[in-house]
C-alpha positions as CSV (number, residue, x, y, z in Angstrom):
1,M,-132.7,91.1,-128.7
2,K,-129.2,90.0,-127.5
3,F,-127.6,90.3,-123.9
4,S,-124.1,89.6,-123.8
5,R,-124.4,88.9,-120.0
6,I,-127.0,89.2,-117.4
7,N,-126.0,91.1,-113.9
8,T,-128.2,92.2,-111.2
9,R,-129.0,95.3,-112.9
10,Q,-130.5,93.6,-116.0
11,A,-132.4,91.3,-113.8
12,G,-133.8,94.3,-112.1
13,V,-134.6,95.9,-115.2
14,G,-136.2,92.4,-116.6
15,V,-138.4,92.5,-113.3
16,A,-139.2,96.1,-114.0
17,C,-140.3,95.2,-117.7
18,L,-142.5,92.4,-116.3
19,L,-144.2,94.6,-113.6
20,G,-144.6,97.3,-116.6
21,G,-146.2,94.6,-118.6
22,V,-148.6,93.9,-115.8
23,A,-149.5,97.4,-115.6
24,A,-149.9,97.8,-119.4
25,T,-152.1,94.8,-119.4
26,L,-154.5,95.9,-116.7
27,I,-155.0,99.2,-118.5
28,A,-155.9,97.3,-121.7
29,G,-158.2,94.6,-119.8
30,P,-160.3,96.8,-117.1
31,T,-162.7,93.8,-116.4
32,A,-159.4,91.4,-115.5
33,A,-158.6,94.0,-112.8
34,A,-162.2,94.2,-111.0
35,A,-161.5,90.8,-109.4
36,E,-159.4,91.2,-106.2
37,Q,-157.0,88.4,-107.3
38,C,-156.7,90.0,-110.8
39,S,-155.8,93.3,-109.2
40,A,-152.7,95.3,-110.2
41,A,-151.2,94.7,-107.0
42,A,-152.3,90.9,-106.8
43,L,-150.6,90.3,-110.3
44,S,-147.5,92.5,-109.8
45,G,-146.9,90.3,-106.4
46,T,-147.3,87.0,-108.2
47,V,-144.7,88.1,-110.7
48,S,-142.4,89.5,-108.2
49,S,-142.5,86.3,-105.8
50,V,-142.2,84.0,-109.0
51,T,-139.5,86.1,-110.0
52,G,-137.5,85.8,-106.7
53,Q,-138.1,82.1,-106.3
54,A,-137.0,81.6,-110.0
55,Q,-133.7,83.9,-109.3
56,Q,-133.0,81.6,-105.8
57,Y,-133.4,78.6,-107.4
58,L,-131.2,79.2,-110.5
59,G,-128.5,80.6,-108.0
60,A,-128.7,77.2,-106.2
61,H,-128.5,75.2,-109.4
62,P,-125.2,76.3,-111.3
63,G,-125.8,74.1,-114.3
64,A,-129.5,75.6,-114.8
65,N,-128.2,79.2,-114.2
66,H,-125.3,78.9,-116.6
67,V,-127.6,77.6,-119.7
68,V,-130.3,80.5,-118.9
69,T,-127.8,83.0,-118.3
70,A,-125.9,82.1,-121.6
71,A,-129.3,81.9,-123.4
72,Y,-129.6,85.8,-123.2
73,G,-126.4,86.2,-125.4
74,Q,-127.4,83.7,-128.0
75,P,-129.6,83.9,-131.1
76,R,-133.3,82.5,-130.1
77,D,-133.2,79.3,-132.0
78,Q,-129.7,78.2,-130.2
79,A,-131.0,79.6,-126.9
80,A,-134.0,77.3,-127.0
81,S,-132.1,74.2,-128.2
82,D,-129.5,74.7,-125.4
83,I,-132.3,75.0,-122.7
84,R,-134.2,72.3,-123.7
85,G,-131.2,70.0,-124.4
86,Y,-130.1,70.9,-120.5
87,F,-133.5,70.5,-118.8
88,T,-134.1,67.2,-121.0
89,A,-130.9,66.1,-119.6
90,N,-132.1,67.2,-116.2
91,P,-135.7,66.6,-116.0
92,Q,-135.7,67.0,-112.0
93,E,-134.7,70.6,-112.4
94,Y,-136.8,71.1,-115.3
95,F,-140.0,70.1,-113.3
96,E,-138.8,72.0,-110.0
97,L,-138.4,75.3,-112.2
98,R,-141.6,74.7,-114.1
99,G,-143.4,74.4,-110.8
100,I,-141.7,77.7,-109.7
101,L,-142.9,79.5,-112.7
102,A,-146.4,77.9,-112.9
103,P,-148.3,80.5,-110.6
104,I,-147.5,83.0,-113.7
105,A,-149.7,80.6,-116.1
106,D,-152.4,80.2,-113.4
107,V,-152.8,83.8,-113.1
108,Q,-152.8,84.6,-116.6
109,R,-155.3,82.0,-117.1
110,Q,-157.5,83.0,-114.0
111,C,-157.3,86.7,-114.9
112,N,-157.5,86.2,-118.9
113,V,-154.5,88.5,-119.0
114,T,-150.8,88.3,-120.3
115,V,-148.3,89.5,-117.4
116,L,-145.4,89.2,-119.6
117,P,-143.9,91.2,-122.4
118,P,-144.1,89.6,-125.8
119,E,-140.2,88.6,-125.8
120,L,-140.4,86.9,-122.5
121,A,-143.7,85.4,-123.3
122,S,-143.1,83.3,-126.1
123,A,-140.0,82.0,-124.1
124,Y,-142.0,81.4,-120.9
125,N,-144.6,79.5,-123.3
126,E,-142.1,77.4,-124.8
127,F,-140.5,76.4,-121.5
128,M,-143.8,75.7,-119.9
129,A,-144.9,73.4,-122.8
130,G,-141.9,71.2,-122.3
């Protein structure tokens, strides 16, 4: 899937997709929802918080924001290469953004759920792996 530009509306749609993914996961995995930290509200809150923090971070780091935004309009291999190249050259930004995104991995592991839709999950996993 290619996006020529990302704007506020598209970011909102992305967040809605993330939250929809949380809801779909909870329907498919009711045992995870039994624990309070794995409730739909808790998972949604984690994704929402992480998304907001990541947007603020990217807004304050124009280089990172540019490479991430540009990736939406690129073929997957090129986007992955460009993002990897940028964050390899800027390891401090990589570790800061990785730290911001870490709660998603934590909640997925603790609750044994996937909170991201497949098209975002693979990119997220690749970014987190380094």
